C-alpha positions as CSV (number, residue, x, y, z in Angstrom):
1,M,21.5,15.7,-27.9
2,V,24.1,17.2,-30.2
3,P,27.2,18.4,-28.4
4,D,27.9,22.1,-28.6
5,A,30.9,22.4,-30.9
6,S,31.7,25.9,-29.4
7,L,32.3,24.3,-26.0
8,N,35.1,22.1,-27.4
9,A,36.5,25.0,-29.3
10,R,36.8,27.0,-26.1
11,R,38.6,24.2,-24.4
12,T,41.2,23.8,-27.2
13,K,44.2,26.1,-27.2
14,Q,47.0,26.7,-29.7
15,L,50.4,25.5,-29.0
16,P,53.0,28.2,-28.3
17,P,55.7,28.5,-30.9
18,Y,58.4,25.9,-30.9
19,R,61.6,27.3,-29.5
20,A,65.1,26.0,-28.7
21,V,66.4,26.7,-25.2
22,F,70.1,27.0,-24.3
23,A,70.9,26.9,-20.6
24,V,74.1,27.0,-18.7
25,D,75.1,26.5,-15.1
26,T,78.4,27.1,-13.3
27,K,80.2,24.2,-11.7
28,D,80.7,24.7,-8.0
29,F,79.4,28.3,-8.1
30,S,78.4,28.2,-4.4
31,N,82.0,27.2,-3.5
32,S,83.5,30.2,-5.1
33,P,84.5,33.0,-2.7
34,S,81.5,35.3,-2.0
35,A,83.5,38.3,-3.0
36,H,83.7,37.0,-6.6
37,Q,80.3,35.4,-7.1
38,E,78.6,38.6,-8.4
39,Q,81.3,39.1,-11.0
40,L,81.1,35.5,-12.2
41,S,77.4,35.8,-12.5
42,Q,77.7,39.0,-14.6
43,D,80.4,37.4,-16.8
44,I,78.2,34.5,-17.9
45,P,75.9,36.3,-20.3
46,K,78.8,38.4,-21.6
47,L,80.7,35.3,-22.5
48,L,77.6,33.7,-24.2
49,Q,77.2,36.9,-26.2
50,R,80.8,37.0,-27.1
51,A,80.9,33.4,-28.3
52,L,77.8,34.0,-30.5
53,E,79.5,37.1,-32.0
54,Q,82.7,35.3,-32.7
55,C,81.0,32.5,-34.7
56,G,78.8,34.9,-36.6
57,L,75.6,34.3,-34.7
58,S,75.0,37.7,-33.1
59,R,71.4,37.6,-34.4
60,L,70.5,34.8,-32.1
61,W,71.4,36.9,-29.1
62,D,69.8,40.1,-30.5
63,T,66.5,38.3,-31.4
64,S,66.3,35.9,-28.5
65,V,62.7,35.5,-27.3
66,F,63.8,35.5,-23.6
67,G,67.0,35.6,-21.7
68,T,67.3,35.3,-17.9
69,S,70.1,35.0,-15.4
70,T,69.7,32.4,-12.7
71,G,72.5,33.8,-10.6
72,D,74.9,30.9,-11.2
73,G,73.8,30.5,-14.8
74,Y,71.8,31.8,-17.7
75,Y,69.2,30.6,-20.3
76,F,67.9,32.1,-23.5
77,G,65.4,31.0,-26.2
78,V,65.5,31.2,-29.9
79,D,63.3,30.0,-32.8
80,A,63.5,26.2,-33.1
81,T,64.8,26.5,-36.7
82,D,68.1,27.8,-35.2
83,A,68.6,24.8,-32.9
84,P,71.4,23.4,-35.0
85,F,73.5,26.5,-34.6
86,L,73.4,26.1,-30.8
87,V,75.0,22.8,-31.2
88,D,77.5,23.7,-33.9
89,P,79.4,26.0,-34.0
90,F,78.3,27.6,-30.7
91,L,79.3,24.9,-28.2
92,T,82.9,24.8,-29.6
93,E,83.2,28.6,-29.7
94,L,81.8,28.9,-26.1
95,N,84.4,26.4,-24.9
96,D,87.2,28.5,-26.5
97,V,85.8,31.7,-25.0
98,L,85.8,30.1,-21.5
99,E,89.3,28.9,-21.9
100,E,90.5,32.3,-22.9
101,H,88.5,33.9,-20.0
102,D,90.1,31.6,-17.5
103,E,93.3,33.6,-17.6
104,K,91.4,36.7,-16.4
105,V,89.6,34.7,-13.7
106,R,92.8,33.0,-12.4
107,A,94.5,36.4,-12.3
108,I,91.8,37.5,-9.7
109,D,92.1,34.4,-7.6
110,R,94.3,31.4,-8.3
111,N,91.6,29.0,-7.1
112,L,88.7,30.7,-9.0
113,R,87.3,28.8,-12.0
114,L,84.4,29.4,-14.5
115,R,83.5,26.0,-16.0
116,L,80.0,25.5,-17.4
117,R,77.4,22.8,-17.9
118,A,75.0,23.4,-20.8
119,S,71.7,21.8,-21.9
120,I,69.8,22.2,-25.2
121,H,66.2,21.3,-25.7
122,L,63.2,22.0,-28.0
123,G,59.5,22.4,-27.3
124,P,56.5,24.6,-27.4
125,I,57.5,27.6,-25.2
126,P,55.6,30.9,-24.8
127,D,57.4,34.2,-24.7
128,S,57.5,34.0,-20.9
129,G,59.5,30.8,-21.0
130,L,57.2,29.1,-18.5
131,S,56.5,25.6,-19.9
132,T,57.2,21.9,-19.4
133,A,60.0,22.1,-22.0
134,M,61.7,24.8,-19.9
135,N,61.4,22.5,-16.8
136,E,63.0,19.7,-18.8
137,T,65.8,21.9,-20.0
138,H,66.9,22.6,-16.4
139,R,66.4,19.0,-15.3
140,L,68.8,18.0,-18.0
141,L,71.2,20.7,-16.9
142,D,71.0,19.4,-13.3
143,S,71.4,15.7,-14.2
144,A,74.2,13.5,-13.0
145,P,75.7,12.6,-16.4
146,V,76.6,16.2,-17.4
147,R,77.7,16.9,-13.8
148,K,80.0,13.9,-13.8
149,V,81.7,15.0,-17.0
150,L,83.0,18.1,-15.4
151,D,83.7,16.4,-12.1
152,Q,85.8,13.7,-13.7
153,S,87.5,15.9,-16.4
154,D,90.8,17.8,-16.3
155,P,89.8,21.4,-15.2
156,D,92.6,22.7,-17.4
157,V,91.3,21.0,-20.5
158,T,87.5,20.7,-20.3
159,W,85.7,24.0,-19.8
160,L,82.3,23.0,-21.1
161,A,80.1,19.9,-20.9
162,A,76.8,19.8,-22.8
163,I,73.8,17.6,-22.8
164,L,71.2,17.4,-25.5
165,S,67.7,16.2,-25.1
166,Q,66.4,13.3,-27.1
167,R,64.4,15.6,-29.3
168,V,67.5,17.8,-30.2
169,F,69.6,14.7,-30.8
170,T,67.0,13.2,-33.1
171,D,66.1,16.4,-35.0
172,V,69.6,18.0,-35.2
173,I,72.2,15.3,-35.0
174,Q,70.4,12.3,-36.6
175,G,68.8,14.7,-39.0
176,D,72.3,15.6,-40.2
177,Y,71.8,19.4,-39.8
178,V,75.3,19.8,-38.3
179,K,78.8,18.4,-39.0
180,Q,79.0,16.6,-35.7
181,R,78.5,12.8,-36.0
182,A,76.3,10.8,-33.7
183,S,79.4,8.9,-32.5
184,R,80.6,12.1,-30.7
185,F,77.6,11.8,-28.3
186,A,77.1,9.5,-25.4
187,A,73.6,8.4,-24.5
188,K,73.0,8.4,-20.8
189,A,69.9,7.8,-18.6
190,V,68.7,11.0,-17.0
191,K,66.8,10.9,-13.7
192,V,66.2,14.1,-11.8
193,K,63.4,14.2,-9.3
194,N,60.3,13.0,-11.3
195,F,61.9,13.6,-14.7
196,E,63.3,10.6,-16.6
197,D,64.6,10.7,-20.2
198,V,67.8,10.0,-22.2
199,G,70.4,12.7,-22.6
200,Y,73.2,12.9,-25.1
201,L,76.6,14.1,-23.8
202,Y,78.9,16.2,-25.9
203,T,82.2,17.8,-24.8
204,P,84.1,20.1,-27.2
205,T,87.5,19.3,-25.6
206,A,87.1,16.0,-23.8
207,S,89.5,14.8,-21.1
208,V,87.4,11.9,-20.0
209,N,85.5,9.2,-21.9
210,P,81.8,9.9,-21.3
211,Q,81.0,6.3,-21.9
212,L,83.1,5.3,-18.9
213,L,81.7,7.8,-16.3
214,D,81.5,6.4,-12.8
215,G,78.0,6.1,-11.4
216,V,76.1,7.0,-14.6
217,E,73.7,4.6,-16.3
218,E,73.9,3.8,-20.0
219,A,70.7,4.3,-22.0
220,E,68.8,1.1,-22.7
221,P,68.0,0.1,-26.3
222,V,64.4,-1.0,-26.9
223,D,62.7,-2.7,-29.8
224,A,61.6,-0.1,-32.4
225,K,58.5,-1.9,-33.4
226,Q,57.3,-2.3,-29.8
227,L,58.0,1.4,-29.1
228,Q,56.0,2.4,-32.2
229,E,53.1,0.2,-31.1
230,D,53.1,1.7,-27.6
231,Q,53.0,5.2,-29.0
232,Q,50.1,4.2,-31.3
233,R,48.1,2.7,-28.4
234,A,48.7,5.7,-26.2
235,A,47.5,8.0,-28.9
236,E,44.3,5.9,-29.5
237,Q,43.6,6.0,-25.8
238,A,43.9,9.7,-25.7
239,Q,41.6,9.9,-28.8
240,Q,44.3,11.8,-30.7
241,P,45.9,11.0,-34.0
242,A,49.2,9.2,-33.6
243,V,52.4,10.6,-35.0
244,T,54.1,7.8,-37.0
245,V,57.9,7.7,-36.9
246,N,59.9,5.6,-39.3
247,Y,62.6,3.7,-37.4
248,N,63.6,1.3,-40.2
249,N,66.9,3.0,-40.8
250,V,67.8,4.1,-37.3
251,H,71.4,3.2,-36.2
252,N,72.2,3.1,-32.6
253,S,75.9,4.1,-32.3
254,F,76.0,3.4,-28.6
255,S,74.7,-0.1,-28.3
256,G,76.4,-1.3,-31.4
257,S,73.1,-2.5,-33.0
258,S,71.3,-1.2,-36.0
259,G,68.2,-1.6,-38.2
260,G,65.9,-2.5,-35.3
261,S,66.9,-0.7,-32.2
262,V,66.5,2.8,-30.9
263,L,67.4,4.3,-27.6
264,Q,64.8,4.3,-24.8
265,I,63.2,7.7,-24.8
266,G,60.7,7.1,-22.0
267,Q,58.2,9.7,-20.8
268,A,59.5,13.0,-19.5
269,R,57.6,13.7,-16.4
270,D,58.2,16.6,-14.0
271,I,55.4,17.5,-11.6
272,N,57.5,19.8,-9.5
273,G,58.4,22.3,-12.2
274,F,61.5,24.4,-12.5
275,N,61.9,26.9,-9.7
276,G,65.0,28.7,-10.9
277,Q,67.4,26.9,-8.6
278,S,69.9,24.3,-9.6
């Protein structure tokens, strides 16, 4: 009996457009006095918008696909082709804006601070924002490595700590689409609930060496050939064409090896989903 091709067509769906997601969360937001939490929450999107304006990227805010407050943070999505701009110059400009804003915050309350964690990720994301890639963005944001950067940094020096996903690091940093060199990023293992991956830490004004963070695992290098064979085998088992990646010229700045090693990417799994809380 010949299979009905129309049945397969009905089961197949198009991928949503590839988008870049930028998310931020406030350090110790719940410990801020209740009287000031609403103002801090309202300040966050204004500061993001201001930073984009000051580095000539207002169009990213004006044309963002989605933008939502999480109470103690905010996230917005743009076309994936604009992902490099979220890394540079936006991160540096946002750090400067936060430092400038600190004077206003401290004038309200000497113990009040607004320091942010940020995560950047890429993936197929619909206009609603609901997707696995969005879940992963917030898992990165909530991960121990980026939290540790702010915890162990000088609060009068480091206002922003960012973590990039493996995909952003590969496409944007290793792809040489920004001036920032790979040596400025520290690869760390990320484990949040059922999500495991490798994240890349970047701090515009660092006051702690991210390679020496207490209680944070280094990313493990793996054999590039073996990784490629595993990807090929998984694709064949799924009866889907494999995507071949050339690792011949990859250089691992963090392990000190080159020519045959890449960082362990692992599989990003998150069966719980993002619930808007951090």
